[in-house]
C-alpha positions as CSV (number, residue, x, y, z in Angstrom):
1,X,-29.5,-18.9,-47.2
2,X,-31.2,-20.9,-50.6
3,X,-34.8,-22.2,-49.7
4,X,-34.8,-26.0,-49.5
5,X,-37.5,-25.6,-52.7
6,X,-34.7,-24.2,-55.1
7,X,-32.3,-27.3,-53.9
8,X,-33.2,-30.6,-55.3
9,X,-31.2,-33.3,-56.3
10,X,-30.5,-31.9,-60.0
11,X,-28.4,-29.0,-58.5
12,X,-25.3,-28.8,-59.5
13,X,-22.6,-28.8,-56.8
14,X,-20.1,-25.8,-57.0
15,X,-16.3,-26.6,-58.1
16,X,-14.2,-26.9,-54.9
17,X,-10.7,-24.7,-55.4
18,X,-8.0,-26.9,-56.6
19,X,-5.3,-25.5,-54.5
20,X,-7.0,-26.5,-51.0
21,X,-5.2,-29.1,-49.3
22,X,-6.7,-31.8,-47.3
23,X,-4.9,-34.1,-44.3
24,X,-6.1,-36.2,-41.5
25,X,-6.5,-34.0,-38.3
26,X,-5.7,-35.3,-34.6
27,X,-8.6,-37.0,-32.8
28,X,-10.9,-34.4,-31.1
29,X,-12.5,-35.6,-27.6
30,X,-14.6,-38.9,-27.7
31,X,-11.4,-40.1,-30.4
32,X,-13.6,-38.8,-33.0
33,X,-11.1,-38.7,-36.2
34,X,-11.3,-35.8,-38.6
35,X,-9.5,-33.8,-41.4
36,X,-8.4,-30.5,-42.1
37,X,-9.1,-28.1,-45.4
38,X,-5.7,-25.8,-45.9
39,X,-6.3,-22.7,-47.4
40,X,-3.1,-21.7,-48.5
41,X,-4.1,-18.6,-49.4
42,X,-5.3,-17.4,-46.4
43,X,-3.2,-19.6,-44.4
44,X,-6.4,-20.9,-42.6
45,X,-7.6,-24.1,-41.6
46,X,-10.7,-25.7,-41.3
47,X,-11.9,-28.8,-39.5
48,X,-14.1,-31.1,-41.0
49,X,-16.0,-34.6,-39.6
50,X,-15.0,-37.7,-41.4
51,X,-18.6,-37.7,-43.4
52,X,-17.7,-34.5,-44.6
53,X,-14.5,-35.2,-45.9
54,X,-16.0,-38.8,-47.7
55,X,-18.7,-36.3,-49.3
56,X,-15.9,-34.2,-50.6
57,X,-14.0,-37.1,-51.8
58,X,-17.2,-38.2,-54.1
59,X,-17.7,-34.4,-55.2
60,X,-16.9,-34.8,-58.5
61,X,-20.3,-36.4,-58.9
62,X,-21.9,-33.2,-60.1
63,X,-25.0,-33.2,-58.7
64,X,-26.6,-33.1,-55.1
65,X,-28.4,-36.4,-56.0
66,X,-25.5,-38.2,-57.4
67,X,-23.6,-37.3,-54.5
68,X,-26.1,-38.9,-52.1
69,X,-26.2,-42.3,-54.4
70,X,-22.1,-42.3,-54.2
71,X,-22.2,-41.8,-50.6
72,X,-24.6,-44.4,-49.8
73,X,-22.7,-47.0,-52.8
74,X,-19.4,-46.5,-51.9
75,X,-19.4,-45.7,-47.9
76,X,-23.2,-46.5,-47.0
77,X,-23.9,-43.2,-45.9
78,X,-27.1,-41.9,-46.3
79,X,-27.4,-38.4,-46.1
80,X,-30.4,-35.7,-46.7
81,X,-30.9,-33.1,-49.1
82,X,-30.7,-30.8,-46.2
83,X,-27.2,-32.2,-45.5
84,X,-25.7,-31.9,-48.7
85,X,-27.5,-28.2,-48.6
86,X,-25.8,-27.0,-45.5
87,X,-22.5,-28.7,-46.8
88,X,-22.6,-26.4,-49.9
89,X,-23.5,-23.5,-47.9
90,X,-20.4,-23.9,-45.3
91,X,-18.2,-23.9,-48.6
92,X,-19.4,-20.6,-50.2
93,X,-19.4,-18.7,-46.9
94,X,-15.7,-19.8,-46.1
95,X,-14.6,-19.0,-49.8
96,X,-13.5,-22.6,-50.6
97,X,-15.6,-22.9,-53.9
98,X,-14.8,-21.5,-57.2
99,X,-17.3,-19.0,-58.3
100,X,-19.2,-18.6,-61.4
101,X,-18.8,-15.7,-63.2
102,X,-22.2,-14.3,-62.0
103,X,-21.5,-14.4,-58.4
104,X,-18.7,-12.1,-58.3
105,X,-20.9,-9.0,-57.2
106,X,-22.6,-11.0,-54.3
107,X,-19.2,-12.2,-53.2
108,X,-17.9,-8.5,-52.9
109,X,-20.9,-7.7,-51.1
110,X,-20.1,-10.6,-48.4
111,X,-16.6,-9.6,-47.8
112,X,-18.1,-5.9,-47.3
113,X,-20.6,-7.3,-44.8
114,X,-18.3,-9.4,-43.0
115,X,-15.6,-6.6,-42.9
116,X,-18.2,-4.4,-41.3
117,X,-18.8,-0.7,-41.5
118,X,-15.7,2.1,-41.5
119,X,-17.1,3.1,-38.1
120,X,-17.3,-0.3,-36.8
121,X,-13.9,-1.3,-38.0
122,X,-12.7,2.0,-36.1
123,X,-14.3,1.5,-33.1
124,X,-12.7,-2.0,-32.8
125,X,-9.8,-1.4,-34.9
126,X,-8.1,0.1,-31.7
127,X,-8.9,-2.7,-29.2
128,X,-6.7,-5.9,-31.3
129,X,-4.7,-5.8,-34.4
130,X,-1.3,-7.5,-35.6
131,X,1.7,-5.6,-37.5
132,X,3.6,-8.4,-38.9
133,X,7.2,-7.3,-39.0
134,X,9.8,-10.5,-40.1
135,X,9.7,-14.1,-42.1
136,X,11.8,-16.1,-39.5
137,X,11.7,-19.3,-41.4
138,X,15.4,-19.5,-42.3
139,X,16.5,-17.9,-39.1
140,X,14.7,-20.3,-37.1
141,X,16.2,-23.1,-39.4
142,X,19.4,-22.0,-38.6
143,X,19.0,-21.4,-35.1
144,X,17.2,-24.9,-34.4
145,X,20.2,-26.9,-34.5
146,X,22.4,-25.1,-32.0
147,X,19.6,-25.2,-29.3
148,X,17.6,-28.7,-30.0
149,X,20.1,-29.9,-27.7
150,X,18.0,-28.2,-24.9
151,X,14.8,-30.1,-25.6
152,X,16.7,-33.4,-25.0
153,X,16.7,-35.3,-21.2
154,X,19.8,-34.1,-20.4
155,X,19.3,-30.5,-21.4
156,X,15.9,-30.1,-19.8
157,X,17.7,-31.9,-16.6
158,X,20.5,-29.4,-16.7
159,X,18.3,-26.5,-16.8
160,X,16.2,-27.9,-14.0
161,X,18.9,-28.2,-11.7
162,X,20.4,-24.9,-12.3
163,X,17.1,-23.3,-11.3
164,X,16.7,-25.2,-8.2
165,X,20.1,-24.0,-7.2
166,X,19.6,-20.4,-8.2
167,X,16.1,-20.5,-6.3
168,X,18.2,-22.1,-3.4
169,X,20.6,-19.3,-3.3
170,X,18.2,-16.6,-3.9
171,X,16.3,-17.6,-1.0
172,X,19.1,-17.6,1.4
173,X,19.5,-13.8,0.4
174,X,15.6,-13.4,0.6
175,X,15.8,-9.6,2.0
176,X,18.2,-8.5,-0.4
177,X,16.2,-10.0,-3.5
178,X,13.1,-8.0,-2.2
179,X,15.2,-4.9,-1.8
180,X,16.1,-4.8,-5.5
181,X,12.4,-4.0,-6.5
182,X,13.3,-0.4,-5.5
183,X,15.8,-0.1,-8.3
184,X,12.5,-0.1,-10.6
185,X,11.4,3.1,-8.9
186,X,14.3,5.2,-10.6
187,X,14.2,6.5,-14.2
188,X,17.0,4.1,-15.2
189,X,15.4,1.3,-13.5
190,X,12.2,1.5,-15.5
191,X,14.3,2.1,-18.9
192,X,16.3,-1.3,-17.6
193,X,13.0,-3.1,-16.9
194,X,11.3,-2.3,-20.6
195,X,14.7,-3.8,-22.2
196,X,14.3,-6.6,-20.0
197,X,10.8,-7.1,-20.8
198,X,11.5,-6.9,-24.4
199,X,14.4,-9.7,-24.3
200,X,12.2,-11.5,-22.1
201,X,9.1,-11.7,-24.4
202,X,11.7,-12.3,-27.7
203,X,12.5,-15.3,-25.9
204,X,8.9,-16.4,-25.5
205,X,8.1,-16.4,-29.0
206,X,11.3,-18.2,-30.2
207,X,10.0,-20.5,-27.7
208,X,6.9,-21.2,-29.8
209,X,8.5,-20.5,-33.2
210,X,11.5,-23.2,-32.5
211,X,9.4,-26.1,-31.5
212,X,6.9,-25.7,-34.0
213,X,9.7,-25.7,-36.3
214,X,11.0,-29.0,-34.8
215,X,7.8,-30.5,-35.4
216,X,7.9,-29.3,-39.4
217,X,5.3,-26.5,-39.0
218,X,6.0,-23.4,-41.1
219,X,6.0,-20.0,-38.7
220,X,4.9,-17.5,-41.5
221,X,5.5,-14.2,-39.5
222,X,6.4,-12.8,-36.6
223,X,5.8,-9.3,-35.1
224,X,4.3,-6.6,-32.7
225,X,-0.3,-7.0,-31.8
226,X,-1.6,-4.3,-30.1
227,X,-4.2,-5.4,-27.4
228,X,-5.7,-2.0,-26.0
229,X,-2.9,-0.2,-27.8
230,X,-0.7,-1.9,-25.4
231,X,2.1,-3.9,-27.9
232,X,2.7,-7.2,-27.3
233,X,4.8,-9.7,-29.4
234,X,3.2,-12.5,-31.3
235,X,4.0,-15.6,-33.4
236,X,1.9,-17.2,-36.2
237,X,2.2,-20.8,-35.4
238,X,-1.3,-21.7,-37.5
239,X,0.6,-24.8,-38.8
240,X,0.4,-26.1,-35.5
241,X,-3.4,-27.7,-36.5
242,X,-1.2,-30.2,-38.8
243,X,0.5,-31.6,-35.7
244,X,-1.5,-35.1,-35.0
245,X,0.8,-35.7,-32.0
246,X,-0.9,-34.9,-28.9
247,X,2.4,-34.3,-26.9
248,X,3.9,-32.2,-29.6
249,X,0.8,-29.8,-29.9
250,X,1.2,-29.4,-26.2
251,X,4.7,-28.7,-26.7
252,X,4.3,-26.1,-29.0
253,X,1.4,-24.3,-26.8
254,X,3.7,-24.4,-23.9
255,X,7.0,-23.5,-25.7
256,X,7.0,-19.6,-24.2
257,X,6.0,-20.8,-20.9
258,X,8.5,-23.0,-20.6
259,X,11.1,-20.7,-21.8
260,X,10.2,-17.7,-19.6
261,X,10.2,-20.6,-16.8
262,X,14.2,-21.6,-17.7
263,X,14.9,-17.6,-17.6
264,X,13.8,-16.9,-14.6
265,X,15.5,-19.7,-13.0
266,X,18.7,-19.0,-14.6
267,X,18.5,-15.5,-13.7
268,X,18.1,-16.3,-10.6
269,X,21.4,-18.1,-10.3
270,X,22.9,-15.3,-12.2
271,X,21.3,-12.9,-9.5
272,X,22.8,-14.7,-6.6
273,X,26.7,-14.5,-8.0
274,X,26.4,-11.4,-9.8
275,X,27.9,-7.9,-8.1
276,X,25.7,-4.9,-7.2
277,X,25.0,-2.9,-10.4
278,X,22.7,-2.7,-13.4
279,X,23.5,-6.3,-14.7
280,X,22.2,-8.0,-11.2
281,X,19.5,-5.6,-11.7
282,X,18.5,-6.8,-15.3
283,X,18.5,-10.6,-14.0
284,X,16.2,-10.0,-11.1
285,X,14.0,-8.6,-13.6
286,X,14.6,-11.1,-15.8
287,X,13.2,-13.5,-12.9
288,X,10.7,-11.6,-11.8
289,X,9.1,-10.3,-15.0
290,X,9.2,-14.0,-16.7
291,X,7.3,-15.6,-13.4
292,X,4.7,-12.7,-13.2
293,X,3.8,-12.7,-17.1
294,X,3.8,-16.8,-17.3
295,X,1.9,-17.1,-14.2
296,X,-0.8,-14.1,-14.5
297,X,-1.0,-13.8,-18.0
298,X,0.2,-16.5,-20.3
299,X,-0.9,-19.3,-17.9
300,X,-4.6,-18.1,-18.0
301,X,-7.1,-20.4,-20.0
302,X,-9.9,-18.1,-20.4
303,X,-8.8,-16.0,-23.0
304,X,-6.8,-16.9,-26.4
305,X,-3.4,-17.0,-24.9
306,X,-1.0,-19.7,-24.2
307,X,-3.0,-21.5,-21.4
308,X,-6.2,-21.6,-23.6
309,X,-4.5,-23.4,-26.2
310,X,-2.8,-25.8,-23.7
311,X,-6.2,-26.9,-22.2
312,X,-7.8,-27.2,-25.3
313,X,-5.2,-29.7,-26.4
314,X,-5.3,-31.5,-23.4
315,X,-8.6,-32.1,-23.6
316,X,-8.6,-32.8,-27.6
317,X,-11.2,-29.6,-27.8
318,X,-10.4,-27.7,-30.7
319,X,-12.4,-24.3,-30.8
320,X,-12.7,-24.9,-27.0
321,X,-14.4,-21.4,-26.4
322,X,-17.2,-21.8,-28.7
323,X,-18.4,-25.1,-27.9
324,X,-18.1,-24.5,-24.3
325,X,-20.0,-21.5,-24.4
326,X,-22.7,-23.1,-26.7
327,X,-23.0,-26.0,-24.5
328,X,-23.5,-23.6,-21.3
329,X,-26.1,-21.7,-23.3
330,X,-27.9,-24.7,-24.0
331,X,-27.7,-25.8,-20.1
332,X,-28.9,-22.5,-18.8
333,X,-31.9,-23.1,-21.3
334,X,-32.6,-26.1,-19.9
335,X,-32.3,-24.7,-16.5
336,X,-34.2,-21.5,-16.7
337,X,-36.7,-22.5,-19.5
338,X,-36.8,-26.1,-19.0
339,X,-36.6,-27.3,-22.3
340,X,-35.5,-30.5,-23.1
341,X,-33.1,-30.0,-26.4
342,X,-30.7,-32.1,-27.8
343,X,-27.2,-30.5,-26.4
344,X,-25.0,-29.3,-29.3
345,X,-22.9,-31.9,-29.5
346,X,-22.9,-35.3,-28.0
347,X,-20.5,-35.6,-25.1
348,X,-20.1,-37.9,-22.3
349,X,-21.6,-36.5,-18.9
350,X,-18.3,-35.4,-17.3
351,X,-16.5,-33.6,-20.3
352,X,-20.0,-32.0,-20.8
353,X,-19.8,-30.7,-17.2
354,X,-15.9,-29.6,-17.7
355,X,-17.4,-27.4,-20.7
356,X,-19.8,-25.8,-18.4
357,X,-17.8,-25.1,-15.8
358,X,-15.2,-23.8,-18.1
359,X,-17.8,-21.2,-19.5
360,X,-19.4,-19.7,-16.6
361,X,-15.4,-19.1,-15.3
362,X,-14.6,-17.8,-18.7
363,X,-17.8,-15.4,-18.9
364,X,-17.3,-14.3,-15.1
365,X,-13.4,-13.7,-16.0
366,X,-14.1,-11.7,-19.0
367,X,-16.6,-9.8,-17.5
368,X,-14.2,-8.6,-14.8
369,X,-11.2,-8.0,-18.1
370,X,-13.9,-6.1,-20.4
371,X,-14.7,-3.8,-17.3
372,X,-10.9,-3.4,-16.7
373,X,-10.6,-2.5,-20.4
374,X,-13.0,0.2,-20.4
375,X,-11.8,1.7,-17.4
376,X,-8.1,1.5,-19.0
377,X,-9.7,3.2,-22.1
378,X,-11.6,5.7,-20.0
379,X,-8.2,7.0,-18.7
380,X,-6.0,6.4,-21.7
381,X,-8.0,9.1,-23.8
382,X,-9.5,12.6,-23.3
383,X,-12.7,12.6,-21.2
384,X,-15.4,12.9,-23.8
385,X,-13.8,10.3,-26.2
386,X,-12.9,8.1,-23.4
387,X,-16.5,8.1,-21.8
388,X,-17.4,7.2,-25.5
389,X,-15.2,4.3,-25.9
390,X,-15.7,3.0,-22.5
391,X,-19.4,2.9,-23.5
392,X,-18.9,1.0,-26.3
393,X,-17.2,-1.8,-25.1
394,X,-19.2,-2.4,-22.0
395,X,-22.3,-2.4,-24.6
396,X,-20.5,-4.0,-27.3
397,X,-18.9,-6.8,-25.2
398,X,-20.8,-7.2,-22.1
399,X,-24.6,-5.8,-22.7
400,X,-25.0,-6.9,-26.2
401,X,-24.0,-10.9,-26.0
402,X,-26.7,-10.8,-22.6
403,X,-29.3,-9.1,-24.2
404,X,-28.8,-11.0,-27.8
405,X,-29.5,-14.3,-25.7
406,X,-32.6,-12.7,-24.2
407,X,-33.8,-11.7,-27.4
408,X,-33.5,-15.4,-28.6
409,X,-35.5,-16.5,-25.4
410,X,-38.4,-14.2,-26.1
411,X,-38.1,-15.5,-29.9
412,X,-38.9,-18.6,-28.4
413,X,-41.6,-17.9,-25.7
414,X,-44.2,-20.1,-27.6
415,X,-42.2,-23.0,-27.7
416,X,-41.2,-22.5,-23.7
417,X,-44.9,-21.9,-23.2
418,X,-46.1,-25.2,-25.1
419,X,-42.8,-27.8,-24.1
420,X,-41.0,-26.1,-21.4
421,X,-41.5,-24.3,-17.7
422,X,-42.6,-20.8,-18.3
423,X,-43.1,-20.3,-14.6
424,X,-39.3,-20.6,-14.3
425,X,-37.9,-17.3,-16.0
426,X,-41.2,-15.5,-14.1
427,X,-39.7,-17.0,-10.8
428,X,-36.2,-15.9,-11.9
429,X,-37.0,-12.3,-12.7
430,X,-39.6,-12.0,-9.7
431,X,-36.5,-12.6,-7.5
432,X,-33.9,-10.7,-9.2
433,X,-36.1,-7.8,-9.0
434,X,-37.1,-8.6,-5.3
435,X,-33.1,-8.6,-5.1
436,X,-32.3,-5.5,-6.5
437,X,-35.4,-3.5,-4.9
438,X,-36.0,-5.0,-1.3
439,X,-34.6,-3.0,1.3
440,X,-32.0,-5.3,2.7
441,X,-29.0,-3.2,3.2
442,X,-29.6,-1.8,7.1
443,X,-26.0,-1.2,8.1
444,X,-22.8,0.5,7.1
445,X,-19.2,-1.0,7.7
446,X,-16.3,1.4,7.6
447,X,-12.9,1.4,9.0
448,X,-12.3,2.5,12.7
449,X,-9.9,2.8,15.5
450,X,-11.0,2.6,19.4
451,X,-8.7,4.5,21.7
452,X,-9.0,6.2,25.0
453,X,-11.6,9.1,25.4
454,X,-8.8,11.0,27.3
455,X,-5.1,10.1,26.3
456,X,-2.0,12.1,27.3
457,X,1.5,11.7,25.3
458,X,4.1,13.0,27.4
459,X,7.3,14.4,25.8
460,X,10.0,16.4,27.3
461,X,9.2,20.5,26.6
462,X,13.2,20.7,25.9
463,X,16.2,18.6,25.9
464,X,17.0,17.6,30.0
465,X,18.2,15.1,31.8
466,X,15.7,13.0,34.0
467,X,16.2,13.4,37.8
468,X,13.1,11.2,38.8
469,X,11.1,8.6,37.4
470,X,7.9,8.2,39.5
471,X,5.5,6.1,36.9
472,X,5.9,2.2,35.7
473,X,3.6,0.1,33.1
474,X,0.0,-0.2,34.5
475,X,0.2,2.4,37.5
476,X,-2.6,4.4,38.1
477,X,-1.9,8.2,38.6
478,X,-4.0,11.2,39.8
479,X,-4.5,14.1,38.2
480,X,-1.5,16.7,38.9
481,X,0.8,13.8,40.0
482,X,4.2,14.5,39.5
483,X,5.4,11.8,36.8
484,X,8.6,12.8,35.7
485,X,11.2,15.3,37.1
486,X,13.6,16.6,34.2
487,X,16.6,19.0,35.2
488,X,17.9,21.3,32.5
489,X,21.6,22.5,32.9
490,X,20.9,25.4,30.5
491,X,18.2,26.8,32.0
492,X,19.7,26.6,35.2
493,X,22.8,28.4,34.0
494,X,20.6,31.2,32.4
495,X,18.5,31.5,35.5
496,X,21.7,32.2,37.6
497,X,22.9,34.7,34.6
498,X,19.3,36.5,34.9
499,X,19.5,36.7,38.6
500,X,23.1,38.0,38.8
501,X,22.3,40.7,36.1
502,X,19.1,41.6,37.8
503,X,21.1,41.7,41.6
504,X,23.7,44.2,39.4
505,X,20.8,46.6,38.2
506,X,19.1,46.8,41.8
507,X,22.6,47.5,43.1
508,X,22.8,50.6,40.8
509,X,19.0,51.7,41.5
510,X,20.3,51.7,44.9
511,X,23.0,53.7,44.7
512,X,21.4,56.5,42.4
513,X,22.4,59.7,44.7
514,X,25.9,58.7,44.5
515,X,26.8,58.3,41.0
516,X,25.6,61.0,38.4
517,X,25.6,58.5,35.2
518,X,23.1,56.2,37.5
519,X,20.6,59.1,37.6
520,X,20.9,59.8,34.3
521,X,19.8,56.2,33.7
522,X,17.2,55.6,35.9
523,X,14.6,54.9,33.5
524,X,16.4,52.6,31.5
525,X,17.6,50.3,34.6
526,X,13.9,50.3,35.7
527,X,13.0,49.0,32.4
528,X,16.2,46.3,32.5
529,X,14.9,45.7,35.9
530,X,11.2,44.6,34.5
531,X,12.7,42.7,31.7
532,X,15.1,40.4,34.1
533,X,12.2,40.1,36.5
534,X,9.9,38.8,33.8
535,X,12.9,36.5,32.1
536,X,13.2,34.9,35.4
537,X,9.3,34.2,35.9
538,X,9.5,32.8,32.8
539,X,12.3,30.9,33.4
540,X,10.7,29.6,36.5
541,X,7.7,28.6,34.3
542,X,10.0,26.9,31.9
543,X,11.7,25.2,35.4
544,X,8.1,24.0,36.3
545,X,7.2,22.3,33.1
546,X,9.9,20.1,33.4
547,X,8.0,18.6,36.0
548,X,5.9,15.7,33.9
549,X,2.3,16.0,36.0
550,X,-0.6,13.6,34.8
551,X,-3.6,16.1,33.1
552,X,-6.1,13.7,34.6
553,X,-7.1,10.4,36.5
554,X,-5.7,7.6,34.5
555,X,-3.7,5.0,33.7
556,X,0.0,4.6,32.6
557,X,-0.2,2.3,29.3
558,X,3.3,3.0,28.0
559,X,6.8,3.9,29.6
560,X,9.6,4.3,27.0
561,X,12.4,1.5,27.3
562,X,15.2,1.9,29.3
563,X,13.9,5.2,31.4
564,X,15.8,5.9,34.3
565,X,17.8,8.8,36.3
566,X,20.7,10.4,34.6
567,X,19.3,9.7,31.3
568,X,19.3,12.6,28.6
569,X,16.0,13.3,26.5
570,X,14.9,15.4,23.8
571,X,11.3,17.1,22.8
572,X,10.9,14.4,19.7
573,X,10.8,10.8,22.1
574,X,7.3,10.1,23.6
575,X,8.6,9.0,27.4
576,X,5.1,7.8,28.5
577,X,1.3,7.7,27.8
578,X,-1.6,8.2,30.1
579,X,-5.1,7.3,29.3
580,X,-8.6,7.3,31.1
581,X,-9.5,3.8,30.3
582,X,-12.7,4.0,31.7
583,X,-14.0,5.9,28.6
584,X,-12.9,4.5,25.0
585,X,-13.7,6.4,21.8
586,X,-14.3,4.9,18.3
587,X,-13.0,7.4,15.3
588,X,-14.3,6.4,11.8
589,X,-13.9,7.3,8.1
590,X,-16.9,7.0,6.2
591,X,-17.2,7.8,2.7
592,X,-19.0,10.4,0.9
593,X,-21.7,8.0,-0.7
594,X,-22.7,6.4,2.5
595,X,-22.8,9.5,5.2
596,X,-26.4,10.5,4.1
597,X,-27.7,7.2,5.6
598,X,-26.2,7.9,9.3
599,X,-28.1,9.4,11.9
600,X,-26.7,10.3,15.5
601,X,-27.7,8.1,18.0
602,X,-27.5,5.2,15.8
603,X,-26.4,1.9,17.4
604,X,-23.1,0.3,16.5
605,X,-20.5,-2.1,17.3
606,X,-17.0,-2.0,17.0
607,X,-15.3,-5.3,15.6
608,X,-11.6,-5.4,16.7
609,X,-9.0,-6.5,13.8
610,X,-7.7,-8.8,16.4
611,X,-9.9,-12.1,16.5
612,X,-9.0,-12.7,20.1
613,X,-10.4,-9.4,21.3
614,X,-14.3,-8.9,21.6
615,X,-16.4,-6.6,20.0
616,X,-17.5,-3.5,21.8
617,X,-21.2,-1.8,21.8
618,X,-21.2,1.8,20.6
619,X,-23.7,4.5,20.0
620,X,-22.8,7.3,17.1
621,X,-22.4,10.5,18.5
622,X,-20.9,13.1,16.3
623,X,-20.5,13.5,11.8
624,X,-17.9,16.0,11.2
625,X,-17.4,17.7,8.1
626,X,-15.6,16.2,5.4
627,X,-11.8,16.3,5.3
628,X,-8.9,14.4,3.5
629,X,-6.7,14.5,6.3
630,X,-6.4,14.2,10.2
631,X,-4.8,12.1,13.2
632,X,-7.1,8.9,12.4
633,X,-5.4,8.6,9.4
634,X,-2.5,7.3,11.2
635,X,-3.9,4.2,12.2
636,X,-6.3,3.9,9.3
637,X,-4.1,4.7,5.9
638,X,-3.2,2.3,3.4
639,X,0.4,3.7,4.2
640,X,0.6,2.4,7.2
641,X,-1.5,-0.7,6.1
642,X,-5.0,0.6,7.0
643,X,-8.0,0.0,4.7
644,X,-8.6,3.8,3.8
645,X,-6.5,4.9,0.4
646,X,-3.9,7.1,1.2
647,X,-1.0,9.0,-0.3
648,X,1.9,11.4,1.2
649,X,2.4,14.6,0.4
650,X,5.9,16.7,-0.4
651,X,5.6,17.6,3.2
652,X,4.9,14.3,4.4
653,X,1.5,14.8,5.5
654,X,-1.1,11.8,4.7
655,X,-4.3,12.6,3.0
656,X,-6.7,10.2,1.9
657,X,-7.6,9.8,-2.4
658,X,-11.3,11.0,-1.6
659,X,-13.1,12.9,0.9
660,X,-14.2,11.4,4.1
661,X,-16.6,12.3,6.8
662,X,-14.9,11.4,10.5
663,X,-17.9,10.0,12.7
664,X,-17.2,9.9,16.5
665,X,-18.5,6.7,18.6
666,X,-18.8,6.3,22.3
667,X,-19.5,3.3,24.2
668,X,-23.1,2.3,24.7
669,X,-24.2,2.7,28.7
670,X,-27.0,0.3,27.9
671,X,-24.8,-2.2,25.7
672,X,-21.9,-2.7,28.4
673,X,-20.6,-1.1,31.6
674,X,-18.1,2.1,30.9
675,X,-15.9,0.2,33.4
676,X,-15.9,-3.0,31.1
677,X,-14.8,-1.5,27.6
678,X,-11.4,-1.9,29.0
679,X,-11.8,-5.4,29.5
680,X,-13.4,-6.1,25.9
681,X,-10.9,-4.0,24.0
682,X,-7.7,-3.3,26.4
683,X,-5.7,-1.4,24.1
684,X,-5.8,1.1,21.0
685,X,-6.6,-1.3,18.5
686,X,-8.1,-1.0,14.5
687,X,-11.1,-2.6,13.4
688,X,-14.5,-2.3,11.9
689,X,-17.7,-0.5,13.2
690,X,-21.0,-1.8,11.9
691,X,-23.4,1.0,12.1
692,X,-27.1,1.2,12.0
693,X,-28.1,3.2,9.0
694,X,-31.2,3.7,7.0
695,X,-32.2,0.8,5.2
696,X,-31.3,0.8,1.0
697,X,-31.7,-1.9,-2.0
698,X,-29.3,-2.6,-3.9
699,X,-30.6,-1.2,-7.0
700,X,-30.6,2.2,-4.7
701,X,-27.1,1.3,-4.0
702,X,-26.1,0.8,-7.6
703,X,-27.5,3.9,-8.8
704,X,-26.5,6.0,-5.8
705,X,-23.0,4.9,-6.7
706,X,-23.1,5.4,-10.6
707,X,-24.9,8.8,-10.0
708,X,-21.9,9.9,-7.6
709,X,-19.1,8.5,-10.3
710,X,-21.0,10.7,-12.9
711,X,-21.0,13.7,-10.5
712,X,-17.6,13.2,-9.9
713,X,-16.2,12.8,-13.4
714,X,-18.5,15.3,-14.7
715,X,-15.7,18.1,-14.9
716,X,-14.5,18.7,-18.4
């Protein structure tokens, strides 16, 4: 920037480039008029105020002083020398003036600074870049007459009607529609999904391009943009800046979303009539892909997708994000530093609050998004390169803006001390440090399941027929009492066979003196008799096991449906369950980062997932060794709807995705009498258990979690 002393009324004004185009712009928020400068070489627009446009209209005055006099004489505007200097700097920095012969080296140096160094371009080039593919102007003009009718009232009504019909017919086959998702899990389904996604996105971009062409905008290029190496189509509709109609601009912004919604509705209608096969699966993918991408990505106003431009044009707020961020930064300085500075622009109170709210929501959204991008980059590249690139993303997009703003506050410290409220940032910093360092986390909350301490699940030891059933749900039983008597015809037949063979062997042993052959086989017959006796003993033991008895005093909590005499059962079907309800055990799975804070004897409370059940006071009794599988996962794994992330291996066994420590709790005698536990939680149920633990601060918790991740990911 030139010093003020070097810029005087006699300073000549630089020549504005002759190929620039000037046009009236749409009204901004507050119904303020504006003008646009179009640089046709870069296809770039610059919005300027009406005062700036009048100054450029008088630019031929030649010098800064003559320009000020012309503005005062023609328009009654009194501008300062600093205002003229700021306008000159704006024109030079954006390349809108013709450089003098001696200024070329300076412009080249400025261009190199704007481009940045080669490492900087390489680090951020992979994050987002574009590849133009086609110039669609002729194709769009040829297509427009054939599809313009879709934008009429009758065309829109037809698409809406057909979509509603498709939605109704699909709703009547909702279970079948959901099951179609399984087609995606095959290689053919994935390929079909990819083709469908390309088709939908081409339609999306054509929606923007055709509506822009309809309103007289030029669409110079269409191509592929790469966001973190993920390809997506794009359409250059920069000329939409020329459109002054608010309705037309909104239609251009929403063109892609409207096309995807229309495709989704028509795909639902086709799906309802198509037979099973690839075409029906394609219709399913068109419907679901269009709705998902429209609602989750394109409609978001917090990144520069369709939703952002729709919101900006709806509010008549060009450059929405920078202006909202500037307003939110001004508000933060006012709240925290107590500075009574004028706002960056004059807006009514409602619009100011809206911009501040939008800025805070966008900051939170981008924080989550940039952290997600850092994780994606970390996993997408080799580990060493992934760590480096992820760190660069976090530092550049999250840490750097915050640090830059804090640095700006530090530079303003003298002004804050003189005119602001210096005690506010001090109190804020003290509050943050207290929140980080105060040991306020004194408990651990983990998923758990409560069940009887002793539990017996009754199965038939082998296929058999029920002879007698001596139990029913809720019945009290004593240890050793017969509950179900089974009978096996195969067992009875084999027992009769063995008994008959033993009788024959013993008969041959008794007549040894009368038969020389039996005398010679005496030792063999003795061994055969002993074997048959052992076989009979084993069969008798199996027959005894067919009498299913209670292993302890308890209560019957489950009896298989339709259990009755004469019914055949096998060893795979559970016939009944007997529990000892007076003692309840809670089994929990604790992550490795939290188990070090637990100690045996700690008090706890089990809170069932069922809000109709009461909490049960418990006591920590045992901490087991780390493991990734076990019976508790049947209740707690994500495969069965539980909160513990797990997967099933090739043998069908369930394993957690990371090591977990099994922890065992018993009902606390000082908290509740054991016989009351059943009344508080009368069945096996899942929930959460709150355990007293060694107190920990938030800073310690974060540091331990970060250290745990670094140790886990340190293997190269």
